[in-house]
KOLTI-364606 format. One record per residue (C-alpha): residue in three letters; residue number from 1; x, y, z. Coordinates in steps of 0.5 Angstrom, whole numbers, plus 2048, in hexadecimal, padded with zeros to 3 digits. Each point is the difference from the previous one (the first is absolute). Layout:
N
tiza=ALA&zaba=NUM&u=X&v=Y&w=Z
...
//
This chain:
399
tiza=MET&zaba=1&u=95F&v=874&w=863
tiza=ALA&zaba=2&u=801&v=801&w=807
tiza=ARG&zaba=3&u=7F8&v=801&w=801
tiza=LEU&zaba=4&u=800&v=7F8&w=7FD
tiza=LEU&zaba=5&u=804&v=7FD&w=805
tiza=GLY&zaba=6&u=7FA&v=7FE&w=804
tiza=ALA&zaba=7&u=7FD&v=7FD&w=7FA
tiza=ARG&zaba=8&u=806&v=7FC&w=7FD
tiza=ARG&zaba=9&u=800&v=7FD&w=808
tiza=ALA&zaba=10&u=7F8&v=7FD&w=7FE
tiza=LYS&zaba=11&u=7FF&v=7FB&w=7FB
tiza=LEU&zaba=12&u=7FD&v=803&w=7F9
tiza=SER&zaba=13&u=7F8&v=7FE&w=7FF
tiza=PRO&zaba=14&u=800&v=7FB&w=7FA
tiza=HIS&zaba=15&u=7FC&v=805&w=7FC
tiza=PHE&zaba=16&u=7FE&v=808&w=800
tiza=PRO&zaba=17&u=7FB&v=801&w=805
tiza=VAL&zaba=18&u=7F9&v=803&w=7FE
tiza=GLY&zaba=19&u=7F9&v=801&w=803
tiza=GLY&zaba=20&u=802&v=800&w=808
tiza=PRO&zaba=21&u=805&v=801&w=805
tiza=VAL&zaba=22&u=808&v=7FE&w=7FE
tiza=GLU&zaba=23&u=805&v=7FC&w=804
tiza=ALA&zaba=24&u=806&v=805&w=803
tiza=ALA&zaba=25&u=805&v=7FE&w=7FA
tiza=ASP&zaba=26&u=7FB&v=803&w=7FB
tiza=LEU&zaba=27&u=7FF&v=807&w=804
tiza=VAL&zaba=28&u=804&v=804&w=7FB
tiza=GLY&zaba=29&u=804&v=805&w=803
tiza=ARG&zaba=30&u=7FC&v=800&w=806
tiza=GLU&zaba=31&u=806&v=7FE&w=805
tiza=PRO&zaba=32&u=802&v=807&w=803
tiza=TYR&zaba=33&u=7F8&v=802&w=801
tiza=VAL&zaba=34&u=7FE&v=7F9&w=804
tiza=ARG&zaba=35&u=806&v=801&w=804
tiza=GLN&zaba=36&u=7FE&v=807&w=802
tiza=ALA&zaba=37&u=7F9&v=7FE&w=802
tiza=VAL&zaba=38&u=802&v=7FA&w=804
tiza=SER&zaba=39&u=805&v=804&w=804
tiza=ARG&zaba=40&u=7FA&v=806&w=800
tiza=LEU&zaba=41&u=7FA&v=7FB&w=802
tiza=GLY&zaba=42&u=805&v=7FC&w=805
tiza=ASP&zaba=43&u=801&v=807&w=804
tiza=GLY&zaba=44&u=7F9&v=801&w=801
tiza=GLU&zaba=45&u=7FF&v=805&w=7FA
tiza=HIS&zaba=46&u=7F9&v=800&w=7FC
tiza=LEU&zaba=47&u=800&v=800&w=7F9
tiza=LEU&zaba=48&u=7FC&v=803&w=7FA
tiza=ILE&zaba=49&u=802&v=7FC&w=7F9
tiza=ALA&zaba=50&u=7FC&v=803&w=7FB
tiza=GLY&zaba=51&u=801&v=7FF&w=7F9
tiza=PRO&zaba=52&u=7FD&v=7FE&w=7F9
tiza=ARG&zaba=53&u=7FD&v=7F9&w=7FF
tiza=ARG&zaba=54&u=803&v=7FA&w=7FF
tiza=ILE&zaba=55&u=808&v=803&w=801
tiza=GLY&zaba=56&u=801&v=7FB&w=805
tiza=LYS&zaba=57&u=7FE&v=803&w=807
tiza=THR&zaba=58&u=7FD&v=7FA&w=803
tiza=SER&zaba=59&u=806&v=7FB&w=7FD
tiza=VAL&zaba=60&u=805&v=805&w=804
tiza=MET&zaba=61&u=7FC&v=800&w=806
tiza=PHE&zaba=62&u=7FF&v=7F8&w=800
tiza=GLU&zaba=63&u=808&v=800&w=800
tiza=VAL&zaba=64&u=800&v=806&w=805
tiza=LEU&zaba=65&u=7FC&v=7FB&w=805
tiza=ARG&zaba=66&u=804&v=7FA&w=7FF
tiza=ARG&zaba=67&u=806&v=803&w=801
tiza=LEU&zaba=68&u=7FD&v=804&w=807
tiza=ARG&zaba=69&u=7FD&v=7F9&w=802
tiza=ARG&zaba=70&u=808&v=7FD&w=7FF
tiza=LYS&zaba=71&u=802&v=805&w=805
tiza=GLY&zaba=72&u=7FA&v=7FE&w=805
tiza=VAL&zaba=73&u=7FB&v=805&w=7FF
tiza=VAL&zaba=74&u=7F8&v=7FE&w=800
tiza=THR&zaba=75&u=7FD&v=802&w=7F9
tiza=ALA&zaba=76&u=7F9&v=801&w=7FD
tiza=TYR&zaba=77&u=7FE&v=801&w=7F9
tiza=VAL&zaba=78&u=7F9&v=803&w=7FE
tiza=ASP&zaba=79&u=7FD&v=801&w=7F9
tiza=CYS&zaba=80&u=7FB&v=805&w=802
tiza=LEU&zaba=81&u=7FD&v=7FF&w=7F9
tiza=GLY&zaba=82&u=7FD&v=7F9&w=801
tiza=ALA&zaba=83&u=7FC&v=803&w=807
tiza=THR&zaba=84&u=7F9&v=801&w=7FF
tiza=ASP&zaba=85&u=7FF&v=802&w=807
tiza=VAL&zaba=86&u=803&v=802&w=805
tiza=ARG&zaba=87&u=7FF&v=7FA&w=804
tiza=GLY&zaba=88&u=804&v=7FC&w=7FA
tiza=LEU&zaba=89&u=805&v=805&w=801
tiza=GLY&zaba=90&u=802&v=7FF&w=806
tiza=GLU&zaba=91&u=7FF&v=7F9&w=800
tiza=ARG&zaba=92&u=805&v=800&w=7FB
tiza=LEU&zaba=93&u=805&v=804&w=804
tiza=ALA&zaba=94&u=7FF&v=7FB&w=806
tiza=ALA&zaba=95&u=801&v=7FA&w=7FB
tiza=SER&zaba=96&u=806&v=802&w=7FE
tiza=LEU&zaba=97&u=803&v=801&w=806
tiza=LEU&zaba=98&u=7FE&v=7FA&w=802
tiza=ALA&zaba=99&u=804&v=7FD&w=7FB
tiza=SER&zaba=100&u=806&v=803&w=802
tiza=ILE&zaba=101&u=800&v=7FF&w=808
tiza=GLU&zaba=102&u=7FD&v=7F9&w=7FE
tiza=GLY&zaba=103&u=805&v=7FE&w=7FA
tiza=ARG&zaba=104&u=7FA&v=7FE&w=7FC
tiza=GLU&zaba=105&u=7F9&v=801&w=7FD
tiza=GLY&zaba=106&u=7FA&v=7FF&w=802
tiza=GLY&zaba=107&u=800&v=803&w=807
tiza=LEU&zaba=108&u=7FA&v=804&w=800
tiza=GLU&zaba=109&u=7FC&v=7FB&w=7FD
tiza=ASP&zaba=110&u=803&v=7FB&w=805
tiza=ALA&zaba=111&u=7FD&v=806&w=806
tiza=ARG&zaba=112&u=7FA&v=801&w=7FD
tiza=ALA&zaba=113&u=7FE&v=7F9&w=800
tiza=ILE&zaba=114&u=802&v=7FF&w=808
tiza=SER&zaba=115&u=7FB&v=806&w=801
tiza=LEU&zaba=116&u=7FA&v=7FC&w=7FC
tiza=GLY&zaba=117&u=802&v=7FA&w=805
tiza=MET&zaba=118&u=803&v=7FC&w=7FA
tiza=ARG&zaba=119&u=807&v=7FD&w=7FF
tiza=PRO&zaba=120&u=805&v=804&w=7FD
tiza=ARG&zaba=121&u=804&v=7FD&w=7FA
tiza=GLY&zaba=122&u=807&v=802&w=803
tiza=ARG&zaba=123&u=803&v=801&w=807
tiza=ILE&zaba=124&u=800&v=808&w=802
tiza=ARG&zaba=125&u=804&v=802&w=807
tiza=VAL&zaba=126&u=7FB&v=802&w=805
tiza=GLU&zaba=127&u=803&v=807&w=801
tiza=HIS&zaba=128&u=7FF&v=802&w=7F8
tiza=LEU&zaba=129&u=7F9&v=7FD&w=801
tiza=GLU&zaba=130&u=7FF&v=805&w=805
tiza=LEU&zaba=131&u=803&v=806&w=7FB
tiza=VAL&zaba=132&u=7FA&v=7FE&w=7FB
tiza=MET&zaba=133&u=7FA&v=7FE&w=804
tiza=PRO&zaba=134&u=7FD&v=807&w=801
tiza=ILE&zaba=135&u=801&v=800&w=7F8
tiza=VAL&zaba=136&u=7FC&v=7FA&w=7FF
tiza=ARG&zaba=137&u=7FC&v=800&w=805
tiza=GLU&zaba=138&u=7FD&v=808&w=7FF
tiza=GLY&zaba=139&u=7F9&v=801&w=7FD
tiza=SER&zaba=140&u=801&v=807&w=7FE
tiza=ALA&zaba=141&u=804&v=800&w=7FA
tiza=GLN&zaba=142&u=803&v=807&w=802
tiza=ARG&zaba=143&u=802&v=7FD&w=806
tiza=ALA&zaba=144&u=803&v=7FB&w=7FE
tiza=PHE&zaba=145&u=804&v=805&w=7FB
tiza=ASP&zaba=146&u=802&v=803&w=806
tiza=ALA&zaba=147&u=803&v=7FB&w=803
tiza=ALA&zaba=148&u=804&v=7FD&w=7FA
tiza=LEU&zaba=149&u=803&v=807&w=7FF
tiza=ASP&zaba=150&u=802&v=7FF&w=808
tiza=LEU&zaba=151&u=804&v=7F9&w=7FE
tiza=PRO&zaba=152&u=806&v=803&w=7FD
tiza=ARG&zaba=153&u=801&v=803&w=807
tiza=ALA&zaba=154&u=7FE&v=7FA&w=804
tiza=VAL&zaba=155&u=804&v=7FC&w=7FD
tiza=ALA&zaba=156&u=807&v=804&w=800
tiza=ALA&zaba=157&u=7FE&v=801&w=807
tiza=ARG&zaba=158&u=7FF&v=7F8&w=801
tiza=VAL&zaba=159&u=806&v=7FD&w=7FC
tiza=GLY&zaba=160&u=805&v=806&w=801
tiza=ARG&zaba=161&u=801&v=802&w=7F9
tiza=ARG&zaba=162&u=800&v=805&w=7FC
tiza=VAL&zaba=163&u=7FA&v=7FF&w=7FB
tiza=VAL&zaba=164&u=7FF&v=802&w=7F9
tiza=VAL&zaba=165&u=7FA&v=801&w=7FC
tiza=ALA&zaba=166&u=7FF&v=801&w=7F9
tiza=LEU&zaba=167&u=7F9&v=803&w=7FD
tiza=ASP&zaba=168&u=800&v=7FF&w=7F8
tiza=GLU&zaba=169&u=7FC&v=804&w=7FC
tiza=PHE&zaba=170&u=7FE&v=804&w=806
tiza=GLN&zaba=171&u=7FC&v=805&w=7FD
tiza=ALA&zaba=172&u=7FA&v=7FA&w=7FF
tiza=ALA&zaba=173&u=800&v=801&w=808
tiza=GLY&zaba=174&u=7FC&v=806&w=7FF
tiza=ARG&zaba=175&u=7FA&v=7FD&w=7FD
tiza=LEU&zaba=176&u=7FE&v=7FC&w=805
tiza=GLY&zaba=177&u=7FD&v=805&w=804
tiza=PRO&zaba=178&u=800&v=808&w=801
tiza=ARG&zaba=179&u=805&v=7FF&w=807
tiza=VAL&zaba=180&u=805&v=7FB&w=7FE
tiza=PHE&zaba=181&u=805&v=804&w=7FF
tiza=ASP&zaba=182&u=7FF&v=804&w=807
tiza=VAL&zaba=183&u=7FF&v=7FA&w=804
tiza=MET&zaba=184&u=806&v=7FD&w=7FD
tiza=ARG&zaba=185&u=805&v=807&w=802
tiza=ALA&zaba=186&u=7FC&v=7FF&w=807
tiza=ARG&zaba=187&u=803&v=7F9&w=801
tiza=PHE&zaba=188&u=807&v=800&w=7FC
tiza=GLN&zaba=189&u=802&v=807&w=803
tiza=ALA&zaba=190&u=800&v=7FD&w=807
tiza=GLN&zaba=191&u=804&v=7FA&w=7FF
tiza=ARG&zaba=192&u=807&v=7FE&w=802
tiza=GLY&zaba=193&u=805&v=7FB&w=7FD
tiza=VAL&zaba=194&u=7FB&v=800&w=7F9
tiza=ALA&zaba=195&u=802&v=802&w=7F9
tiza=TYR&zaba=196&u=7FC&v=801&w=7FB
tiza=ALA&zaba=197&u=801&v=801&w=7F8
tiza=PHE&zaba=198&u=7FA&v=802&w=7FC
tiza=LEU&zaba=199&u=800&v=7FE&w=7F8
tiza=GLY&zaba=200&u=7FC&v=803&w=7FB
tiza=SER&zaba=201&u=7FF&v=801&w=7F8
tiza=GLU&zaba=202&u=7FB&v=807&w=800
tiza=GLU&zaba=203&u=806&v=805&w=803
tiza=GLY&zaba=204&u=7FB&v=805&w=800
tiza=ILE&zaba=205&u=7FC&v=7FE&w=805
tiza=LEU&zaba=206&u=806&v=7FD&w=804
tiza=GLU&zaba=207&u=803&v=807&w=800
tiza=GLU&zaba=208&u=7FA&v=804&w=802
tiza=LEU&zaba=209&u=7FF&v=7FB&w=805
tiza=PHE&zaba=210&u=807&v=800&w=804
tiza=SER&zaba=211&u=801&v=808&w=7FE
tiza=SER&zaba=212&u=7FB&v=803&w=800
tiza=LYS&zaba=213&u=7FF&v=804&w=807
tiza=GLY&zaba=214&u=7F9&v=7FE&w=803
tiza=LYS&zaba=215&u=800&v=7F9&w=7FD
tiza=ALA&zaba=216&u=800&v=7F9&w=805
tiza=LEU&zaba=217&u=807&v=7FF&w=7FE
tiza=TYR&zaba=218&u=804&v=807&w=7FF
tiza=ARG&zaba=219&u=807&v=7FF&w=800
tiza=PHE&zaba=220&u=7FF&v=7F9&w=804
tiza=ALA&zaba=221&u=805&v=7FC&w=7FB
tiza=VAL&zaba=222&u=806&v=802&w=7FC
tiza=ALA&zaba=223&u=800&v=800&w=7F9
tiza=HIS&zaba=224&u=805&v=7FB&w=7FD
tiza=ASP&zaba=225&u=7FF&v=800&w=7F9
tiza=LEU&zaba=226&u=801&v=7FA&w=7FC
tiza=ALA&zaba=227&u=7FE&v=803&w=7F9
tiza=GLN&zaba=228&u=806&v=805&w=800
tiza=ALA&zaba=229&u=805&v=7FD&w=804
tiza=GLY&zaba=230&u=807&v=802&w=7FD
tiza=GLY&zaba=231&u=7FD&v=805&w=7FC
tiza=HIS&zaba=232&u=7FE&v=7FB&w=7FB
tiza=ARG&zaba=233&u=7F9&v=7FF&w=7FD
tiza=PHE&zaba=234&u=7FD&v=7FA&w=804
tiza=GLY&zaba=235&u=806&v=800&w=805
tiza=ILE&zaba=236&u=804&v=7FB&w=7FB
tiza=ASP&zaba=237&u=807&v=802&w=7FD
tiza=PRO&zaba=238&u=800&v=7FE&w=7F9
tiza=SER&zaba=239&u=807&v=7FD&w=801
tiza=ASP&zaba=240&u=7FD&v=7FB&w=805
tiza=TRP&zaba=241&u=7FB&v=7FE&w=7FA
tiza=GLN&zaba=242&u=806&v=800&w=7FC
tiza=ALA&zaba=243&u=803&v=7FB&w=805
tiza=TYR&zaba=244&u=7FA&v=7FC&w=801
tiza=LEU&zaba=245&u=7FE&v=7FF&w=7F9
tiza=ASP&zaba=246&u=807&v=7FD&w=7FE
tiza=ARG&zaba=247&u=800&v=7FB&w=806
tiza=LYS&zaba=248&u=7F9&v=7FD&w=7FF
tiza=PHE&zaba=249&u=801&v=800&w=7F8
tiza=ASP&zaba=250&u=807&v=7FD&w=801
tiza=ALA&zaba=251&u=7FD&v=7FB&w=805
tiza=LYS&zaba=252&u=7FB&v=7FE&w=7FB
tiza=ARG&zaba=253&u=806&v=7FF&w=7FB
tiza=ILE&zaba=254&u=7FE&v=806&w=7FB
tiza=SER&zaba=255&u=804&v=806&w=7FF
tiza=ILE&zaba=256&u=7FE&v=807&w=800
tiza=GLY&zaba=257&u=803&v=807&w=7FF
tiza=GLU&zaba=258&u=800&v=806&w=803
tiza=THR&zaba=259&u=7FD&v=803&w=7FB
tiza=GLU&zaba=260&u=7FA&v=7FB&w=800
tiza=ILE&zaba=261&u=7FF&v=801&w=807
tiza=ASP&zaba=262&u=800&v=808&w=7FF
tiza=ARG&zaba=263&u=7FA&v=7FE&w=7FB
tiza=ILE&zaba=264&u=7FC&v=7FC&w=805
tiza=LEU&zaba=265&u=801&v=806&w=805
tiza=ASP&zaba=266&u=7FE&v=805&w=7FC
tiza=LEU&zaba=267&u=7FA&v=7FC&w=7FE
tiza=THR&zaba=268&u=7FE&v=7FF&w=807
tiza=GLY&zaba=269&u=803&v=806&w=803
tiza=GLY&zaba=270&u=803&v=7FC&w=805
tiza=HIS&zaba=271&u=7F9&v=7FE&w=803
tiza=PRO&zaba=272&u=801&v=7FA&w=805
tiza=GLN&zaba=273&u=7FB&v=7FB&w=7FE
tiza=ASP&zaba=274&u=7FF&v=803&w=7F8
tiza=THR&zaba=275&u=808&v=7FE&w=7FF
tiza=MET&zaba=276&u=7FF&v=7F9&w=803
tiza=GLN&zaba=277&u=7FA&v=800&w=7FB
tiza=LEU&zaba=278&u=804&v=801&w=7FB
tiza=CYS&zaba=279&u=806&v=7FC&w=801
tiza=ALA&zaba=280&u=7FB&v=7FA&w=802
tiza=ALA&zaba=281&u=7FD&v=801&w=7F9
tiza=LEU&zaba=282&u=807&v=800&w=7FD
tiza=TYR&zaba=283&u=803&v=7FA&w=804
tiza=HIS&zaba=284&u=7FA&v=7FC&w=7FD
tiza=PHE&zaba=285&u=7FF&v=802&w=7FA
tiza=MET&zaba=286&u=808&v=7FF&w=7FF
tiza=GLN&zaba=287&u=7FF&v=7F9&w=802
tiza=ASP&zaba=288&u=7FB&v=7FE&w=7FC
tiza=GLN&zaba=289&u=804&v=802&w=7FA
tiza=SER&zaba=290&u=806&v=7FD&w=803
tiza=LEU&zaba=291&u=804&v=807&w=7FF
tiza=ARG&zaba=292&u=806&v=801&w=805
tiza=ALA&zaba=293&u=802&v=808&w=7FE
tiza=VAL&zaba=294&u=7FB&v=806&w=802
tiza=THR&zaba=295&u=7FF&v=805&w=7FB
tiza=GLY&zaba=296&u=7FD&v=806&w=7FF
tiza=GLU&zaba=297&u=7FB&v=7FD&w=7FB
tiza=LEU&zaba=298&u=7FE&v=7FA&w=805
tiza=VAL&zaba=299&u=7FF&v=806&w=806
tiza=ASP&zaba=300&u=7FB&v=804&w=7FC
tiza=ALA&zaba=301&u=7FC&v=7F9&w=7FE
tiza=ALA&zaba=302&u=800&v=7FE&w=808
tiza=TYR&zaba=303&u=7FE&v=807&w=801
tiza=GLU&zaba=304&u=7F9&v=7FF&w=7FC
tiza=ILE&zaba=305&u=7FF&v=7F9&w=803
tiza=ALA&zaba=306&u=801&v=803&w=807
tiza=LEU&zaba=307&u=7FB&v=806&w=7FE
tiza=ARG&zaba=308&u=7FB&v=7FB&w=7FE
tiza=GLU&zaba=309&u=801&v=7FC&w=807
tiza=LEU&zaba=310&u=7FE&v=806&w=804
tiza=GLU&zaba=311&u=7FB&v=802&w=7FC
tiza=ARG&zaba=312&u=7FB&v=7FE&w=804
tiza=PRO&zaba=313&u=802&v=803&w=806
tiza=PHE&zaba=314&u=802&v=807&w=7FD
tiza=ALA&zaba=315&u=7F8&v=7FF&w=7FD
tiza=LEU&zaba=316&u=7FE&v=800&w=807
tiza=HIS&zaba=317&u=803&v=805&w=802
tiza=TRP&zaba=318&u=7FF&v=804&w=7FB
tiza=THR&zaba=319&u=7F8&v=7FE&w=801
tiza=ASP&zaba=320&u=801&v=803&w=807
tiza=LEU&zaba=321&u=802&v=807&w=7FE
tiza=GLY&zaba=322&u=7FA&v=800&w=7FD
tiza=GLY&zaba=323&u=7FC&v=801&w=807
tiza=GLN&zaba=324&u=802&v=807&w=7FF
tiza=LYS&zaba=325&u=7FE&v=806&w=7FB
tiza=TYR&zaba=326&u=805&v=801&w=7FB
tiza=LEU&zaba=327&u=806&v=7FC&w=803
tiza=GLN&zaba=328&u=800&v=7FC&w=7FB
tiza=ALA&zaba=329&u=801&v=805&w=7FA
tiza=VAL&zaba=330&u=805&v=804&w=804
tiza=ALA&zaba=331&u=804&v=7F9&w=801
tiza=LYS&zaba=332&u=800&v=7FF&w=7F8
tiza=ARG&zaba=333&u=802&v=808&w=800
tiza=ILE&zaba=334&u=807&v=7FE&w=804
tiza=ALA&zaba=335&u=801&v=7FA&w=7FD
tiza=ARG&zaba=336&u=800&v=803&w=7F9
tiza=ASP&zaba=337&u=804&v=806&w=802
tiza=GLU&zaba=338&u=7FA&v=805&w=7FE
tiza=PRO&zaba=339&u=7FE&v=807&w=803
tiza=LEU&zaba=340&u=7FD&v=7FE&w=806
tiza=TYR&zaba=341&u=7FB&v=806&w=800
tiza=ALA&zaba=342&u=7FE&v=802&w=7F8
tiza=ALA&zaba=343&u=7FA&v=7FD&w=7FD
tiza=ARG&zaba=344&u=801&v=7F9&w=7FD
tiza=ALA&zaba=345&u=7FC&v=7FB&w=7FC
tiza=ASP&zaba=346&u=7FE&v=7FD&w=806
tiza=GLY&zaba=347&u=7FD&v=805&w=802
tiza=ASP&zaba=348&u=801&v=807&w=804
tiza=VAL&zaba=349&u=802&v=7FF&w=807
tiza=PRO&zaba=350&u=7FF&v=806&w=805
tiza=ARG&zaba=351&u=806&v=803&w=804
tiza=ALA&zaba=352&u=7FE&v=7FE&w=806
tiza=GLU&zaba=353&u=7FF&v=7F9&w=7FE
tiza=VAL&zaba=354&u=806&v=7FF&w=7FD
tiza=LEU&zaba=355&u=804&v=802&w=807
tiza=ARG&zaba=356&u=7FB&v=7FB&w=804
tiza=ALA&zaba=357&u=802&v=7FB&w=7FB
tiza=LEU&zaba=358&u=807&v=801&w=801
tiza=THR&zaba=359&u=800&v=800&w=808
tiza=ALA&zaba=360&u=7FC&v=7F9&w=800
tiza=LEU&zaba=361&u=805&v=7FD&w=7FA
tiza=ARG&zaba=362&u=806&v=803&w=805
tiza=ALA&zaba=363&u=7FD&v=7FD&w=806
tiza=ARG&zaba=364&u=7FF&v=7F9&w=7FD
tiza=GLY&zaba=365&u=807&v=800&w=7FF
tiza=LEU&zaba=366&u=7FF&v=800&w=7F8
tiza=VAL&zaba=367&u=804&v=807&w=7FD
tiza=MET&zaba=368&u=805&v=804&w=803
tiza=ARG&zaba=369&u=801&v=807&w=7FE
tiza=THR&zaba=370&u=806&v=802&w=7FC
tiza=GLY&zaba=371&u=7FF&v=807&w=7FF
tiza=ARG&zaba=372&u=7FB&v=806&w=7FF
tiza=GLY&zaba=373&u=7F9&v=7FD&w=7FE
tiza=ARG&zaba=374&u=805&v=7F9&w=7FE
tiza=TYR&zaba=375&u=7FE&v=7FA&w=802
tiza=GLU&zaba=376&u=803&v=7F8&w=7FF
tiza=TYR&zaba=377&u=7FE&v=7F9&w=802
tiza=LEU&zaba=378&u=804&v=7FD&w=805
tiza=GLU&zaba=379&u=7FE&v=7F9&w=7FC
tiza=PRO&zaba=380&u=803&v=801&w=7F9
tiza=MET&zaba=381&u=7FD&v=7F9&w=7FE
tiza=PHE&zaba=382&u=7F9&v=803&w=803
tiza=ALA&zaba=383&u=801&v=806&w=7FC
tiza=GLU&zaba=384&u=800&v=7FC&w=7FA
tiza=HIS&zaba=385&u=7FA&v=7FC&w=802
tiza=VAL&zaba=386&u=7FC&v=807&w=800
tiza=ARG&zaba=387&u=803&v=802&w=7F9
tiza=ARG&zaba=388&u=7FE&v=7FA&w=7FD
tiza=LEU&zaba=389&u=7F9&v=800&w=802
tiza=ASP&zaba=390&u=7FC&v=803&w=7FB
tiza=ALA&zaba=391&u=805&v=7FD&w=7FA
tiza=VAL&zaba=392&u=7FE&v=7F8&w=802
tiza=PRO&zaba=393&u=7FA&v=7FE&w=802
tiza=ALA&zaba=394&u=7FF&v=7FF&w=808
tiza=ILE&zaba=395&u=800&v=7FA&w=803
tiza=VAL&zaba=396&u=7F9&v=7FE&w=804
tiza=LEU&zaba=397&u=800&v=800&w=807
tiza=GLY&zaba=398&u=7FD&v=7FA&w=803
tiza=ARG&zaba=399&u=801&v=7FB&w=7FA
//
């Protein structure tokens, strides 16, 4: 219960949040992790925060950055997945830093307008304008990117405060050019007063990037594992889920027992977003039916609703797996707990291809090894979707 003290002080959100970052009160079981990350980044330590998709890495980092700002730290958050080239990535970094020190959004656009001789929409301080002008005026994309990477150091020196930069889905930056990570390491390692948090869902890529000799960022950051914090899958103690769900349903004047909560966690495996999705479906279903007490039958009915709601994103994810030969075949065998190497009705998969597929699935954070030749999905609801693929008509993408 002590882990929830921080959440108790925060006001409960009026719903079960799904589909995006959540507020501090809905960060179930993350308080110890948040405190550690705030302390380590505040002390200047670089962190690697890798883990499966949709387990709350971004939500946790938003709370970490919020607490650091309260301590006077200048922060920046950059989603690398949304950048299409190195200039765009650099401009995202510059815009976030400028927003932090200016206290408002849009500063980079104002600087760009001034550089073109136009009138800016807002006011920007001269000393901050000097920091970003080399970026907005530079014609070369690479030199603009280099200038942006130097900006955290320049801001730290100018304002005399710690700067913390969070780079989300960091592995995506490598797709913007052949030497992006080399350039970043060269700029980052000489910076003083700056700490970096590298977040990502493709654990295999990040592990190789930060743990393999000869790679650009070898041992540059310390792994701070969100997925297995405290020895629990997804880093969340089931007792924290118990306390949170009991409070949440009670706030909605709905009674729920320990048996029903256990049933919810069995179905979702404690996956943060899937658990929220199931609970949201359960709440709305009960509200529509004017029901006030959760039963096992209602949980099972809500599970089917949640699976239908997740069908489209799961289908898109499944389609993505089709880009590599044999990946879907091996993924189905894992979902159905079938022998991985034996010839099956879906075709014989060479042993080398099975091993290659397993490596790819683990690198994507989809499956984990549970024993010799045995694997299981980290996300039980996605595993159920895969099991049902041949039993129900697949949805047609794009309709």
